[in-house]
ZAZA-6849 format. One record per residue (C-alpha): residue number from 1; residue in one letter; x, y, z negated. Coordinates in steps of 0.25 Angstrom, whole numbers. Layout:
% residues N
+------+------+-------+-------+-------+
: resi : resn :     X :     Y :     Z :
+------+------+-------+-------+-------+
:  NUM :    A :     X :     Y :     Z :
...
+------+------+-------+-------+-------+
% end
This chain:
% residues 452
+------+------+-------+-------+-------+
: resi : resn :     X :     Y :     Z :
+------+------+-------+-------+-------+
:    1 :    X :   197 :   -22 :   252 :
:    2 :    X :   199 :   -18 :   238 :
:    3 :    X :   190 :    -6 :   240 :
:    4 :    X :   179 :   -15 :   246 :
:    5 :    X :   180 :   -25 :   234 :
:    6 :    X :   180 :   -14 :   224 :
:    7 :    X :   167 :    -8 :   230 :
:    8 :    X :   160 :   -22 :   230 :
:    9 :    X :   164 :   -23 :   215 :
:   10 :    X :   158 :    -9 :   213 :
:   11 :    X :   145 :   -13 :   219 :
:   12 :    X :   145 :   -26 :   212 :
:   13 :    X :   148 :   -19 :   198 :
:   14 :    X :   136 :    -9 :   201 :
:   15 :    X :   126 :   -21 :   204 :
:   16 :    X :   131 :   -29 :   192 :
:   17 :    X :   130 :   -17 :   182 :
:   18 :    X :   116 :   -14 :   187 :
:   19 :    X :   112 :   -29 :   186 :
:   20 :    X :   117 :   -30 :   171 :
:   21 :    X :   112 :   -16 :   166 :
:   22 :    X :    99 :   -15 :   173 :
:   23 :    X :    87 :   -25 :   172 :
:   24 :    X :    80 :   -20 :   185 :
:   25 :    X :    88 :   -13 :   196 :
:   26 :    X :    80 :    -9 :   208 :
:   27 :    X :    83 :    -2 :   221 :
:   28 :    X :    74 :     5 :   230 :
:   29 :    X :    75 :    13 :   243 :
:   30 :    X :    87 :     5 :   249 :
:   31 :    X :    80 :     6 :   263 :
:   32 :    X :    83 :    22 :   262 :
:   33 :    X :    98 :    20 :   263 :
:   34 :    X :   104 :    20 :   277 :
:   35 :    X :   115 :    10 :   279 :
:   36 :    X :   123 :    17 :   290 :
:   37 :    X :   125 :    31 :   284 :
:   38 :    X :   131 :    38 :   273 :
:   39 :    X :   122 :    40 :   261 :
:   40 :    X :   122 :    50 :   249 :
:   41 :    X :   114 :    43 :   238 :
:   42 :    X :   109 :    54 :   228 :
:   43 :    X :   105 :    47 :   215 :
:   44 :    X :    99 :    53 :   202 :
:   45 :    X :   109 :    53 :   191 :
:   46 :    X :   104 :    48 :   178 :
:   47 :    X :   113 :    36 :   173 :
:   48 :    X :   127 :    41 :   175 :
:   49 :    X :   137 :    31 :   182 :
:   50 :    X :   126 :    20 :   182 :
:   51 :    X :   119 :    28 :   193 :
:   52 :    X :   129 :    26 :   204 :
:   53 :    X :   130 :    11 :   200 :
:   54 :    X :   115 :     9 :   202 :
:   55 :    X :   115 :    16 :   216 :
:   56 :    X :   127 :     8 :   220 :
:   57 :    X :   121 :    -5 :   215 :
:   58 :    X :   109 :    -3 :   224 :
:   59 :    X :   118 :    -3 :   237 :
:   60 :    X :   128 :   -13 :   243 :
:   61 :    X :   136 :    -1 :   249 :
:   62 :    X :   145 :     7 :   241 :
:   63 :    X :   141 :    21 :   237 :
:   64 :    X :   151 :    31 :   234 :
:   65 :    X :   147 :    39 :   222 :
:   66 :    X :   150 :    54 :   220 :
:   67 :    X :   155 :    55 :   206 :
:   68 :    X :   159 :    68 :   198 :
:   69 :    X :   174 :    70 :   198 :
:   70 :    X :   175 :    68 :   182 :
:   71 :    X :   171 :    53 :   183 :
:   72 :    X :   184 :    51 :   191 :
:   73 :    X :   192 :    56 :   179 :
:   74 :    X :   187 :    44 :   171 :
:   75 :    X :   198 :    34 :   170 :
:   76 :    X :   188 :    22 :   170 :
:   77 :    X :   179 :    28 :   181 :
:   78 :    X :   189 :    33 :   191 :
:   79 :    X :   193 :    20 :   196 :
:   80 :    X :   179 :    16 :   198 :
:   81 :    X :   175 :    29 :   206 :
:   82 :    X :   187 :    27 :   215 :
:   83 :    X :   184 :    13 :   217 :
:   84 :    X :   170 :    15 :   222 :
:   85 :    X :   174 :    28 :   230 :
:   86 :    X :   167 :    38 :   222 :
:   87 :    X :   168 :    53 :   226 :
:   88 :    X :   171 :    63 :   216 :
:   89 :    X :   162 :    76 :   214 :
:   90 :    X :   168 :    88 :   208 :
:   91 :    X :   157 :    95 :   200 :
:   92 :    X :   159 :   110 :   195 :
:   93 :    X :   153 :   107 :   181 :
:   94 :    X :   164 :    97 :   178 :
:   95 :    X :   176 :   102 :   172 :
:   96 :    X :   189 :   101 :   179 :
:   97 :    X :   183 :    98 :   192 :
:   98 :    X :   185 :   106 :   205 :
:   99 :    X :   172 :   107 :   213 :
:  100 :    X :   180 :   110 :   226 :
:  101 :    X :   185 :    96 :   227 :
:  102 :    X :   171 :    92 :   231 :
:  103 :    X :   175 :    96 :   245 :
:  104 :    X :   183 :    83 :   245 :
:  105 :    X :   171 :    76 :   239 :
:  106 :    X :   161 :    81 :   250 :
:  107 :    X :   171 :    78 :   261 :
:  108 :    X :   173 :    63 :   256 :
:  109 :    X :   158 :    62 :   255 :
:  110 :    X :   156 :    67 :   269 :
:  111 :    X :   166 :    56 :   274 :
:  112 :    X :   159 :    45 :   266 :
:  113 :    X :   146 :    48 :   271 :
:  114 :    X :   151 :    49 :   286 :
:  115 :    X :   156 :    35 :   284 :
:  116 :    X :   143 :    30 :   279 :
:  117 :    X :   146 :    29 :   265 :
:  118 :    X :   136 :    30 :   253 :
:  119 :    X :   138 :    41 :   243 :
:  120 :    X :   130 :    42 :   229 :
:  121 :    X :   129 :    55 :   222 :
:  122 :    X :   121 :    60 :   210 :
:  123 :    X :   116 :    74 :   214 :
:  124 :    X :   111 :    77 :   200 :
:  125 :    X :   125 :    79 :   197 :
:  126 :    X :   126 :    72 :   184 :
:  127 :    X :   119 :    60 :   176 :
:  128 :    X :   107 :    64 :   168 :
:  129 :    X :    96 :    59 :   159 :
:  130 :    X :    85 :    68 :   164 :
:  131 :    X :    71 :    63 :   168 :
:  132 :    X :    72 :    69 :   183 :
:  133 :    X :    82 :    72 :   194 :
:  134 :    X :    91 :    84 :   191 :
:  135 :    X :    94 :    95 :   200 :
:  136 :    X :   103 :    89 :   212 :
:  137 :    X :   116 :    95 :   216 :
:  138 :    X :   118 :    98 :   231 :
:  139 :    X :   130 :    89 :   233 :
:  140 :    X :   123 :    77 :   240 :
:  141 :    X :   116 :    87 :   250 :
:  142 :    X :   129 :    93 :   253 :
:  143 :    X :   136 :    80 :   255 :
:  144 :    X :   125 :    75 :   265 :
:  145 :    X :   124 :    88 :   272 :
:  146 :    X :   139 :    90 :   273 :
:  147 :    X :   140 :    76 :   279 :
:  148 :    X :   130 :    80 :   290 :
:  149 :    X :   137 :    93 :   293 :
:  150 :    X :   150 :    85 :   296 :
:  151 :    X :   142 :    79 :   308 :
:  152 :    X :   147 :    64 :   306 :
:  153 :    X :   135 :    58 :   298 :
:  154 :    X :   123 :    61 :   291 :
:  155 :    X :   122 :    55 :   277 :
:  156 :    X :   109 :    50 :   270 :
:  157 :    X :   105 :    57 :   257 :
:  158 :    X :    97 :    47 :   248 :
:  159 :    X :    92 :    50 :   234 :
:  160 :    X :    93 :    38 :   224 :
:  161 :    X :    84 :    37 :   212 :
:  162 :    X :    89 :    30 :   199 :
:  163 :    X :    78 :    27 :   190 :
:  164 :    X :    80 :    20 :   176 :
:  165 :    X :    72 :    13 :   166 :
:  166 :    X :    78 :    13 :   152 :
:  167 :    X :    90 :    20 :   156 :
:  168 :    X :   101 :    17 :   146 :
:  169 :    X :    96 :     3 :   142 :
:  170 :    X :   102 :   -10 :   146 :
:  171 :    X :    93 :   -17 :   157 :
:  172 :    X :    85 :    -6 :   161 :
:  173 :    X :    79 :    -3 :   176 :
:  174 :    X :    84 :     6 :   187 :
:  175 :    X :    79 :     9 :   200 :
:  176 :    X :    88 :    14 :   212 :
:  177 :    X :    79 :    21 :   222 :
:  178 :    X :    85 :    26 :   235 :
:  179 :    X :    76 :    37 :   241 :
:  180 :    X :    74 :    42 :   255 :
:  181 :    X :    85 :    49 :   262 :
:  182 :    X :    85 :    64 :   260 :
:  183 :    X :    82 :    72 :   273 :
:  184 :    X :    95 :    80 :   276 :
:  185 :    X :    88 :    88 :   288 :
:  186 :    X :    85 :   103 :   287 :
:  187 :    X :    83 :   114 :   297 :
:  188 :    X :    96 :   118 :   305 :
:  189 :    X :    96 :   132 :   301 :
:  190 :    X :    96 :   129 :   286 :
:  191 :    X :   108 :   134 :   278 :
:  192 :    X :   117 :   123 :   272 :
:  193 :    X :   115 :   127 :   257 :
:  194 :    X :   100 :   126 :   259 :
:  195 :    X :   101 :   113 :   267 :
:  196 :    X :   109 :   108 :   254 :
:  197 :    X :    98 :   112 :   245 :
:  198 :    X :    87 :   106 :   254 :
:  199 :    X :    94 :    93 :   254 :
:  200 :    X :    96 :    93 :   239 :
:  201 :    X :    81 :    96 :   237 :
:  202 :    X :    77 :    85 :   246 :
:  203 :    X :    87 :    76 :   238 :
:  204 :    X :    81 :    80 :   225 :
:  205 :    X :    67 :    76 :   230 :
:  206 :    X :    72 :    63 :   235 :
:  207 :    X :    79 :    60 :   222 :
:  208 :    X :    67 :    64 :   214 :
:  209 :    X :    59 :    54 :   223 :
:  210 :    X :    67 :    42 :   219 :
:  211 :    X :    68 :    46 :   204 :
:  212 :    X :    59 :    47 :   192 :
:  213 :    X :    57 :    62 :   188 :
:  214 :    X :    50 :    67 :   176 :
:  215 :    X :    50 :    80 :   168 :
:  216 :    X :    55 :    73 :   156 :
:  217 :    X :    57 :    59 :   150 :
:  218 :    X :    44 :    59 :   142 :
:  219 :    X :    37 :    60 :   156 :
:  220 :    X :    44 :    48 :   161 :
:  221 :    X :    41 :    40 :   149 :
:  222 :    X :    26 :    43 :   150 :
:  223 :    X :    25 :    40 :   165 :
:  224 :    X :    33 :    27 :   163 :
:  225 :    X :    23 :    23 :   152 :
:  226 :    X :    12 :    26 :   162 :
:  227 :    X :    18 :    18 :   173 :
:  228 :    X :    20 :     6 :   164 :
:  229 :    X :     5 :     7 :   160 :
:  230 :    X :     0 :     6 :   174 :
:  231 :    X :    10 :    -5 :   177 :
:  232 :    X :     5 :   -13 :   166 :
:  233 :    X :    -9 :   -11 :   169 :
:  234 :    X :    -7 :   -16 :   184 :
:  235 :    X :     2 :   -27 :   180 :
:  236 :    X :    14 :   -22 :   187 :
:  237 :    X :    23 :   -19 :   175 :
:  238 :    X :    32 :   -31 :   177 :
:  239 :    X :    31 :   -32 :   192 :
:  240 :    X :    34 :   -17 :   195 :
:  241 :    X :    48 :   -14 :   201 :
:  242 :    X :    56 :    -2 :   198 :
:  243 :    X :    52 :     5 :   211 :
:  244 :    X :    37 :     3 :   208 :
:  245 :    X :    39 :     9 :   194 :
:  246 :    X :    47 :    21 :   199 :
:  247 :    X :    36 :    24 :   210 :
:  248 :    X :    25 :    23 :   199 :
:  249 :    X :    32 :    32 :   190 :
:  250 :    X :    34 :    42 :   201 :
:  251 :    X :    19 :    43 :   203 :
:  252 :    X :    16 :    43 :   188 :
:  253 :    X :    26 :    55 :   186 :
:  254 :    X :    20 :    63 :   197 :
:  255 :    X :     6 :    61 :   191 :
:  256 :    X :    11 :    63 :   177 :
:  257 :    X :    17 :    76 :   181 :
:  258 :    X :     5 :    81 :   188 :
:  259 :    X :    -4 :    77 :   176 :
:  260 :    X :     5 :    84 :   166 :
:  261 :    X :     3 :    97 :   174 :
:  262 :    X :   -12 :    96 :   175 :
:  263 :    X :   -17 :    87 :   164 :
:  264 :    X :    -6 :    88 :   153 :
:  265 :    X :   -16 :    84 :   142 :
:  266 :    X :   -19 :    71 :   148 :
:  267 :    X :    -4 :    67 :   150 :
:  268 :    X :    -2 :    71 :   135 :
:  269 :    X :   -14 :    62 :   131 :
:  270 :    X :    -9 :    50 :   139 :
:  271 :    X :     5 :    52 :   133 :
:  272 :    X :     0 :    51 :   119 :
:  273 :    X :    -8 :    39 :   121 :
:  274 :    X :     3 :    32 :   128 :
:  275 :    X :    13 :    35 :   116 :
:  276 :    X :     2 :    30 :   106 :
:  277 :    X :     0 :    17 :   114 :
:  278 :    X :    15 :    15 :   115 :
:  279 :    X :    18 :    18 :   100 :
:  280 :    X :     7 :     7 :    96 :
:  281 :    X :    13 :    -3 :   106 :
:  282 :    X :    27 :     0 :   101 :
:  283 :    X :    24 :    -1 :    86 :
:  284 :    X :    18 :   -15 :    89 :
:  285 :    X :    30 :   -20 :    98 :
:  286 :    X :    21 :   -21 :   110 :
:  287 :    X :    26 :   -17 :   124 :
:  288 :    X :    17 :   -13 :   137 :
:  289 :    X :    18 :   -26 :   144 :
:  290 :    X :    13 :   -34 :   131 :
:  291 :    X :    -1 :   -29 :   133 :
:  292 :    X :    -1 :   -34 :   148 :
:  293 :    X :     2 :   -49 :   144 :
:  294 :    X :    -9 :   -59 :   143 :
:  295 :    X :    -5 :   -69 :   133 :
:  296 :    X :   -11 :   -81 :   141 :
:  297 :    X :    -7 :   -96 :   137 :
:  298 :    X :     1 :   -97 :   150 :
:  299 :    X :     9 :   -84 :   148 :
:  300 :    X :    12 :   -88 :   133 :
:  301 :    X :    17 :  -102 :   138 :
:  302 :    X :    25 :   -96 :   149 :
:  303 :    X :    32 :   -85 :   140 :
:  304 :    X :    35 :   -95 :   129 :
:  305 :    X :    42 :  -104 :   140 :
:  306 :    X :    50 :   -92 :   144 :
:  307 :    X :    54 :   -89 :   130 :
:  308 :    X :    58 :  -103 :   128 :
:  309 :    X :    67 :  -103 :   141 :
:  310 :    X :    73 :   -90 :   136 :
:  311 :    X :    76 :   -96 :   122 :
:  312 :    X :    81 :  -109 :   127 :
:  313 :    X :    90 :  -104 :   139 :
:  314 :    X :    91 :   -89 :   139 :
:  315 :    X :    92 :   -85 :   125 :
:  316 :    X :   105 :   -94 :   122 :
:  317 :    X :   112 :   -87 :   134 :
:  318 :    X :   106 :   -74 :   130 :
:  319 :    X :   112 :   -75 :   116 :
:  320 :    X :   125 :   -81 :   121 :
:  321 :    X :   127 :   -69 :   130 :
:  322 :    X :   123 :   -59 :   119 :
:  323 :    X :   133 :   -65 :   110 :
:  324 :    X :   144 :   -64 :   120 :
:  325 :    X :   140 :   -50 :   124 :
:  326 :    X :   135 :   -43 :   111 :
:  327 :    X :   148 :   -35 :   109 :
:  328 :    X :   150 :   -29 :   123 :
:  329 :    X :   135 :   -27 :   123 :
:  330 :    X :   134 :   -20 :   110 :
:  331 :    X :   146 :   -12 :   113 :
:  332 :    X :   141 :    -8 :   127 :
:  333 :    X :   128 :    -3 :   121 :
:  334 :    X :   133 :     5 :   109 :
:  335 :    X :   146 :    11 :   116 :
:  336 :    X :   137 :    15 :   128 :
:  337 :    X :   129 :    24 :   118 :
:  338 :    X :   142 :    30 :   113 :
:  339 :    X :   149 :    33 :   126 :
:  340 :    X :   137 :    37 :   135 :
:  341 :    X :   136 :    52 :   134 :
:  342 :    X :   121 :    53 :   138 :
:  343 :    X :   110 :    43 :   141 :
:  344 :    X :   113 :    44 :   156 :
:  345 :    X :   127 :    38 :   154 :
:  346 :    X :   122 :    26 :   145 :
:  347 :    X :   120 :    16 :   156 :
:  348 :    X :   133 :    19 :   162 :
:  349 :    X :   140 :    18 :   149 :
:  350 :    X :   133 :     5 :   146 :
:  351 :    X :   137 :    -1 :   159 :
:  352 :    X :   151 :     3 :   159 :
:  353 :    X :   153 :    -2 :   145 :
:  354 :    X :   146 :   -14 :   147 :
:  355 :    X :   154 :   -19 :   159 :
:  356 :    X :   167 :   -15 :   151 :
:  357 :    X :   163 :   -22 :   137 :
:  358 :    X :   157 :   -34 :   143 :
:  359 :    X :   168 :   -37 :   152 :
:  360 :    X :   178 :   -35 :   141 :
:  361 :    X :   171 :   -43 :   130 :
:  362 :    X :   166 :   -54 :   140 :
:  363 :    X :   180 :   -55 :   146 :
:  364 :    X :   186 :   -57 :   132 :
:  365 :    X :   176 :   -67 :   128 :
:  366 :    X :   178 :   -75 :   141 :
:  367 :    X :   193 :   -74 :   139 :
:  368 :    X :   193 :   -79 :   125 :
:  369 :    X :   184 :   -91 :   129 :
:  370 :    X :   194 :   -95 :   139 :
:  371 :    X :   205 :   -94 :   129 :
:  372 :    X :   198 :  -103 :   119 :
:  373 :    X :   190 :  -112 :   127 :
:  374 :    X :   195 :  -113 :   142 :
:  375 :    X :   191 :  -110 :   156 :
:  376 :    X :   178 :  -118 :   156 :
:  377 :    X :   172 :  -113 :   144 :
:  378 :    X :   176 :   -99 :   148 :
:  379 :    X :   169 :  -100 :   161 :
:  380 :    X :   156 :  -106 :   154 :
:  381 :    X :   157 :   -94 :   144 :
:  382 :    X :   158 :   -84 :   156 :
:  383 :    X :   146 :   -91 :   163 :
:  384 :    X :   138 :   -90 :   150 :
:  385 :    X :   140 :   -75 :   149 :
:  386 :    X :   136 :   -73 :   163 :
:  387 :    X :   124 :   -81 :   163 :
:  388 :    X :   120 :   -76 :   149 :
:  389 :    X :   122 :   -62 :   153 :
:  390 :    X :   113 :   -64 :   166 :
:  391 :    X :   102 :   -71 :   157 :
:  392 :    X :   103 :   -59 :   146 :
:  393 :    X :   101 :   -49 :   157 :
:  394 :    X :    90 :   -57 :   163 :
:  395 :    X :    82 :   -60 :   150 :
:  396 :    X :    86 :   -48 :   142 :
:  397 :    X :    72 :   -42 :   142 :
:  398 :    X :    65 :   -56 :   141 :
:  399 :    X :    73 :   -60 :   129 :
:  400 :    X :    71 :   -47 :   121 :
:  401 :    X :    56 :   -47 :   125 :
:  402 :    X :    53 :   -61 :   120 :
:  403 :    X :    52 :   -56 :   105 :
:  404 :    X :    43 :   -45 :   108 :
:  405 :    X :    34 :   -53 :   117 :
:  406 :    X :    32 :   -64 :   107 :
:  407 :    X :    30 :   -53 :    96 :
:  408 :    X :    19 :   -46 :   104 :
:  409 :    X :    12 :   -59 :   108 :
:  410 :    X :    10 :   -63 :    93 :
:  411 :    X :     7 :   -49 :    90 :
:  412 :    X :    -5 :   -50 :   100 :
:  413 :    X :    -9 :   -64 :    94 :
:  414 :    X :    -9 :   -59 :    80 :
:  415 :    X :   -17 :   -46 :    84 :
:  416 :    X :   -27 :   -50 :    95 :
:  417 :    X :   -33 :   -37 :    97 :
:  418 :    X :   -20 :   -29 :    98 :
:  419 :    X :   -17 :   -32 :   112 :
:  420 :    X :   -31 :   -28 :   117 :
:  421 :    X :   -31 :   -16 :   108 :
:  422 :    X :   -17 :   -11 :   115 :
:  423 :    X :   -22 :   -15 :   129 :
:  424 :    X :   -35 :    -6 :   127 :
:  425 :    X :   -26 :     5 :   122 :
:  426 :    X :   -17 :     3 :   135 :
:  427 :    X :   -29 :     2 :   144 :
:  428 :    X :   -34 :    16 :   138 :
:  429 :    X :   -21 :    22 :   141 :
:  430 :    X :   -21 :    16 :   155 :
:  431 :    X :   -35 :    22 :   158 :
:  432 :    X :   -29 :    36 :   153 :
:  433 :    X :   -18 :    34 :   163 :
:  434 :    X :   -27 :    30 :   174 :
:  435 :    X :   -35 :    43 :   172 :
:  436 :    X :   -22 :    51 :   172 :
:  437 :    X :   -18 :    44 :   185 :
:  438 :    X :   -31 :    48 :   192 :
:  439 :    X :   -30 :    62 :   187 :
:  440 :    X :   -16 :    63 :   193 :
:  441 :    X :   -20 :    57 :   206 :
:  442 :    X :   -31 :    67 :   208 :
:  443 :    X :   -22 :    78 :   205 :
:  444 :    X :   -12 :    73 :   215 :
:  445 :    X :   -22 :    72 :   225 :
:  446 :    X :   -27 :    86 :   223 :
:  447 :    X :   -13 :    91 :   223 :
:  448 :    X :   -10 :    84 :   237 :
:  449 :    X :   -23 :    89 :   243 :
:  450 :    X :   -19 :   103 :   239 :
:  451 :    X :    -6 :   102 :   245 :
:  452 :    X :   -11 :    96 :   258 :
+------+------+-------+-------+-------+
% end
């Protein structure tokens, strides 16, 4: 009974943490997960302890994470790992560990998979901040094949892609993408070690299919700008979901990689033109979407009413919540930078510190209100914090964009030719990009015909 309640609490915690910290949390590929078999979920590892929380939040069934043994030595983390049924992995590179204990780990995993349990593992081995999937360890393949060899059940191996926008920043976006199951079959006469390498290679390919992979962060920044340009041109900038953006980025990356090999001078020219255009817009305080807004009377009136509603209803609650949450928010933001050892640990540190500090300060504030004003006022105060926080999370982006939108509106009013000038510049860039796309498509068609 206790274990069941604890696991429900764990799932609830994961979903609450994601709802608070991320603005858009999208899940794709759930149809690829079987309901009646043991599953090994293999995810890329780019955000430390946030990664298992994200994958768990996507499922109503508990996933048993495989965690390096060193985490079980941390006093604050050990009870949580025990509570959720985490299984320790003993890595040879960790000091003070005995890799031979992995025999017990594998045996435990076999038993869980035979019982239809779900396991989550990060086959890259450790969290990182690279722009592409790192070389995978063979543990996941060995676990899947070891379970098959016992003859009681055949598990399913599923790659899971975690894709972040603005990683490390509050209210960013994240896509959790469950890929197609990895084929475990090979010819009967193949040796075990070769079988393991084949499955690991297939898993690598599957994981690359559900993640964004570029040679460096500069390339990803460039293709993201290109994707945004085309989305703005076709009026899909605000309608697109994370999966659509992911798929578009994958197509652009493939073409960019091909063009960089065949037409590097064109890529360099477009990159320079994009940077110049962005520098001009940034110096004026203008963002991409401002150039797509047509300031018609109806739109101006509608936006004015929206601002008025925010000012009359949302803004008082916004400032009330900010006033009551400033200290824990400020401490969370700055202490996370101090405690996080690398950029891939920043989100984890922020979430953990946020839960501790907000619980501590809000609990103290609620207690003091109760002591001085009684139960009724205390309940009203608690309700105002909850409602105010929901409004802050909902309107966070709108409130901070009002000032810049008003500024840009009057900037265009004062300089009537500025918007047309910038739109003309952007249209020229779009034509350059369209030419590149045509060249890339011809190269891809030529490559496909050559292969066939």
